[in-house]
Backbone bond lengths (Angstrom), bond angles and torsions (degrees), N, CA, C in turn:
res aa  C-N    CA-C-N  psi(-1)  N-CA   C-N-CA  omega(-1)  CA-C   N-CA-C  phi
1 M - - - 1.411 - - 1.539 111.77 -
2 I 1.314 117.13 -54.53 1.467 119.25 174.80 1.544 107.37 -101.71
3 N 1.307 113.56 133.97 1.484 118.94 -179.17 1.565 109.06 -77.51
4 T 1.296 117.46 72.71 1.439 120.52 -178.47 1.514 113.62 -61.20
5 Q 1.321 117.46 -26.37 1.462 121.38 179.43 1.511 110.84 -64.24
6 A 1.350 116.04 -42.87 1.459 121.11 177.51 1.518 110.43 -64.28
7 I 1.281 116.63 -44.21 1.456 123.25 -179.43 1.599 108.61 -63.77
8 R 1.327 115.46 -42.20 1.439 119.98 178.82 1.551 110.55 -63.18
9 H 1.255 114.42 -43.45 1.508 120.90 -179.53 1.535 111.15 -61.80
10 L 1.349 116.03 -46.01 1.435 119.10 176.32 1.519 113.97 -64.72
11 S 1.362 114.21 -38.86 1.450 120.26 177.32 1.514 111.14 -61.64
12 D 1.332 115.96 -41.60 1.476 119.71 179.86 1.507 112.75 -66.55
13 L 1.352 116.13 -31.52 1.485 121.38 177.43 1.512 112.75 -74.43
14 D 1.346 115.84 -26.38 1.448 119.89 -172.17 1.504 109.68 -73.59
15 T 1.342 117.94 134.50 1.484 124.78 178.42 1.503 112.40 -101.27
16 T 1.316 116.87 4.55 1.468 119.78 177.82 1.515 110.79 -60.12
17 P 1.363 118.43 134.81 1.436 120.88 178.88 1.580 110.01 -60.11
18 F 1.328 114.36 150.41 1.451 120.85 -175.49 1.535 113.62 -53.61
19 M 1.312 116.74 -49.60 1.509 120.61 -179.10 1.452 111.60 -61.64
20 N 1.334 118.45 -32.23 1.463 119.93 178.85 1.501 110.31 -68.14
21 R 1.287 117.79 -34.48 1.489 123.83 175.36 1.524 109.21 -64.07
22 V 1.280 117.79 -42.35 1.453 121.98 178.23 1.529 109.97 -62.44
23 V 1.320 116.30 -46.84 1.467 120.12 177.83 1.515 111.31 -62.28
24 K 1.339 118.33 -40.06 1.449 122.23 177.03 1.561 110.78 -58.88
25 S 1.296 114.62 -39.50 1.459 119.17 -179.36 1.515 110.62 -66.62
26 Q 1.365 118.05 -36.76 1.447 121.19 175.32 1.513 111.04 -66.18
27 E 1.296 115.94 -39.76 1.457 120.54 177.08 1.521 110.23 -57.72
28 E 1.346 116.80 -48.52 1.474 121.20 -177.86 1.501 109.46 -66.75
29 L 1.332 119.75 -32.25 1.457 121.65 176.58 1.505 110.79 -63.95
30 G 1.351 116.82 -39.81 1.445 121.38 176.07 1.489 113.72 -64.83
31 E 1.304 116.98 -37.54 1.468 121.65 176.16 1.542 110.45 -68.61
32 M 1.324 115.93 -36.02 1.488 117.81 174.75 1.529 111.47 -63.77
33 A 1.309 115.36 -43.11 1.468 120.47 -178.57 1.574 108.89 -60.94
34 A 1.346 116.44 -41.18 1.447 120.89 -179.79 1.485 110.55 -67.56
35 A 1.307 119.25 -39.54 1.479 122.94 176.35 1.474 111.54 -67.39
36 A 1.349 119.59 -33.53 1.456 122.98 177.49 1.525 111.50 -67.27
37 L 1.341 114.29 -36.82 1.460 117.48 178.17 1.518 111.49 -65.76
38 V 1.316 116.72 -36.95 1.479 124.28 177.10 1.513 107.79 -65.17
39 A 1.322 116.27 -48.96 1.471 121.55 -177.00 1.481 112.23 -61.44
40 A 1.355 115.07 -35.97 1.457 119.86 179.11 1.515 113.18 -84.92
41 A 1.301 118.22 2.81 1.457 124.06 -178.42 1.533 109.74 54.89
42 S 1.313 115.71 39.32 1.425 119.55 176.47 1.525 114.77 -70.58
43 P 1.330 115.54 140.73 1.473 117.05 177.78 1.559 111.50 -66.05
44 N 1.322 114.81 -14.43 1.504 117.75 -179.44 1.488 112.32 -89.03
45 A 1.377 118.07 0.31 1.447 120.49 -177.39 1.496 111.71 -66.01
46 S 1.274 118.19 139.95 1.438 123.39 177.36 1.517 109.57 -71.73
47 A 1.313 114.97 141.27 1.487 118.40 177.85 1.481 112.13 -66.09
48 S 1.324 117.67 -23.73 1.425 120.79 -178.37 1.508 115.15 -89.84
49 A 1.412 116.32 -7.10 1.419 120.94 -177.78 1.541 109.91 -77.45
50 D 1.303 115.13 148.32 1.466 121.34 179.22 1.563 109.71 -99.31
51 D 1.345 112.56 158.44 1.459 119.46 174.91 1.500 108.03 -91.24
52 N 1.292 115.79 75.95 1.487 123.33 -176.08 1.541 109.78 -135.88
53 L 1.275 114.88 50.90 1.511 118.82 -175.38 1.531 110.32 -62.21
54 L 1.374 118.13 -39.80 1.461 118.11 179.65 1.525 113.42 -61.28
55 E 1.333 115.62 -42.01 1.474 121.12 -179.73 1.532 109.22 -64.31
56 E 1.301 118.40 -47.81 1.454 121.57 -176.43 1.488 112.05 -68.82
57 A 1.271 116.96 -40.06 1.525 120.48 177.27 1.484 109.77 -62.45
58 T 1.376 118.15 -38.96 1.441 121.33 179.14 1.534 108.56 -66.94
59 D 1.312 119.05 -40.22 1.457 119.08 175.34 1.520 113.07 -58.43
60 V 1.406 116.90 -39.59 1.435 118.84 -179.86 1.544 111.32 -63.33
61 V 1.347 115.71 -40.48 1.433 121.24 178.57 1.525 110.70 -61.74
62 I 1.293 114.99 -47.54 1.511 118.64 -177.56 1.526 108.83 -65.14
63 C 1.295 116.82 -44.52 1.514 118.29 -179.88 1.550 110.89 -63.02
64 A 1.309 115.43 -40.33 1.482 117.28 179.99 1.496 110.96 -63.83
65 L 1.331 117.35 -41.99 1.498 119.29 178.83 1.541 108.48 -67.94
66 D 1.332 117.94 -35.83 1.492 118.63 177.70 1.505 111.97 -61.99
67 V 1.332 116.23 -44.33 1.429 121.04 174.47 1.507 115.24 -55.05
68 L 1.358 114.35 -46.41 1.483 119.45 179.04 1.506 112.77 -66.31
69 F 1.392 116.82 -41.52 1.437 117.72 177.16 1.518 110.90 -66.56
70 A 1.327 119.41 -40.24 1.465 123.71 -179.75 1.569 108.84 -63.22
71 A 1.345 115.55 -29.49 1.460 118.18 179.40 1.552 112.19 -81.19
72 G 1.312 115.69 -2.32 1.432 119.39 176.54 1.510 117.00 99.77
73 Y 1.319 118.28 1.17 1.451 122.17 -179.78 1.486 112.61 -71.46
74 Q 1.320 117.09 145.52 1.477 122.60 179.20 1.510 109.10 -95.71
75 E 1.291 118.09 157.34 1.455 121.45 179.75 1.450 112.89 -54.55
76 S 1.344 118.29 -43.21 1.445 123.40 -179.89 1.542 112.16 -58.88
77 Q 1.317 117.54 -37.57 1.436 121.80 176.94 1.544 111.65 -67.40
78 I 1.343 114.77 -42.90 1.481 120.09 178.52 1.511 110.00 -63.53
79 V 1.306 117.80 -45.53 1.478 120.90 179.66 1.508 111.17 -60.70
80 Q 1.333 116.49 -42.77 1.437 121.70 179.65 1.550 111.00 -63.06
81 M 1.316 116.79 -41.89 1.429 120.13 177.46 1.465 114.06 -66.04
82 I 1.336 116.31 -41.91 1.480 122.01 173.92 1.536 111.57 -55.34
83 D 1.344 114.61 -47.14 1.431 120.48 176.81 1.583 112.46 -58.50
84 T 1.288 112.29 -46.94 1.502 117.82 177.30 1.534 112.41 -57.45
85 K 1.336 114.50 -48.18 1.496 119.34 -176.80 1.537 109.52 -69.90
86 C 1.314 118.29 -33.50 1.481 117.59 177.76 1.589 111.87 -69.72
87 R 1.290 113.04 -35.01 1.480 115.76 176.68 1.540 108.07 -65.65
88 K 1.323 120.66 -40.87 1.425 124.38 177.81 1.527 110.47 -61.53
89 W 1.315 114.52 -43.58 1.473 120.50 -177.86 1.553 106.82 -65.51
90 A 1.294 117.40 -43.64 1.506 118.09 178.54 1.519 112.01 -62.32
91 R 1.306 119.15 -36.96 1.456 121.30 177.98 1.513 109.61 -64.98
92 K 1.383 116.20 -40.89 1.458 116.34 176.74 1.524 113.62 -66.23
93 Q 1.312 116.30 -35.94 1.430 120.76 179.35 1.518 109.04 -66.14
94 N 1.323 117.65 -43.62 1.454 121.35 175.92 1.518 111.85 -58.61
95 A 1.344 116.01 -43.94 1.448 120.56 178.22 1.507 112.14 -63.15
96 L 1.367 115.07 -42.83 1.470 118.10 -179.84 1.550 108.87 -67.11
97 N 1.294 118.98 -42.97 1.443 119.78 178.95 1.506 111.45 -60.98
98 A 1.338 117.93 -41.55 1.452 120.73 178.92 1.546 109.89 -62.58
99 L 1.358 112.87 -40.96 1.523 116.03 177.57 1.480 112.89 -65.24
100 K 1.313 118.67 -36.34 1.484 123.41 177.27 1.543 110.06 -62.53
101 V 1.315 116.50 -44.87 1.482 121.91 177.39 1.485 108.84 -63.13
102 E 1.341 118.38 -43.82 1.444 121.48 -179.67 1.536 111.59 -61.54
103 R 1.298 116.29 -43.88 1.454 122.76 179.55 1.522 110.26 -66.79
104 Q 1.296 114.72 -40.29 1.532 119.30 -179.69 1.484 110.35 -54.31
105 F 1.346 115.61 -42.96 1.468 121.45 -174.49 1.514 113.21 -100.41
106 S 1.336 117.71 9.14 1.461 118.97 -178.02 1.500 112.78 -70.50
107 F 1.318 118.35 -18.02 1.480 121.52 -176.22 1.541 110.51 -99.78
108 V 1.310 116.38 2.32 1.420 119.47 178.77 1.539 110.43 -76.51
109 K 1.343 117.26 126.79 1.457 117.05 -179.55 1.479 108.67 -76.54
110 R 1.356 111.87 145.18 1.485 118.06 -178.33 1.484 109.23 -107.63
């Protein structure tokens, strides 16, 4: 789905210091947040922000992978961690959904 080999190759070629890459990822995250506010038609959206959520979110993903590759992680480690975190997220979603159902019926007289 994501061409991590291309990102890895570009990351390996990049001579930018590690912490600068981390800061760049934070910058991209801020731009994604600004784009999300525009996309959501939030009254807090900046007048100078663009409606480009897809582009900014993609930049965040690329920068995050760049940081991980620059830190020495291998694709297999990243994929394994993504799987672990998705399983955790799924458990939380299941717990939240169960809680919603419980709350939905908590006012039903027995």
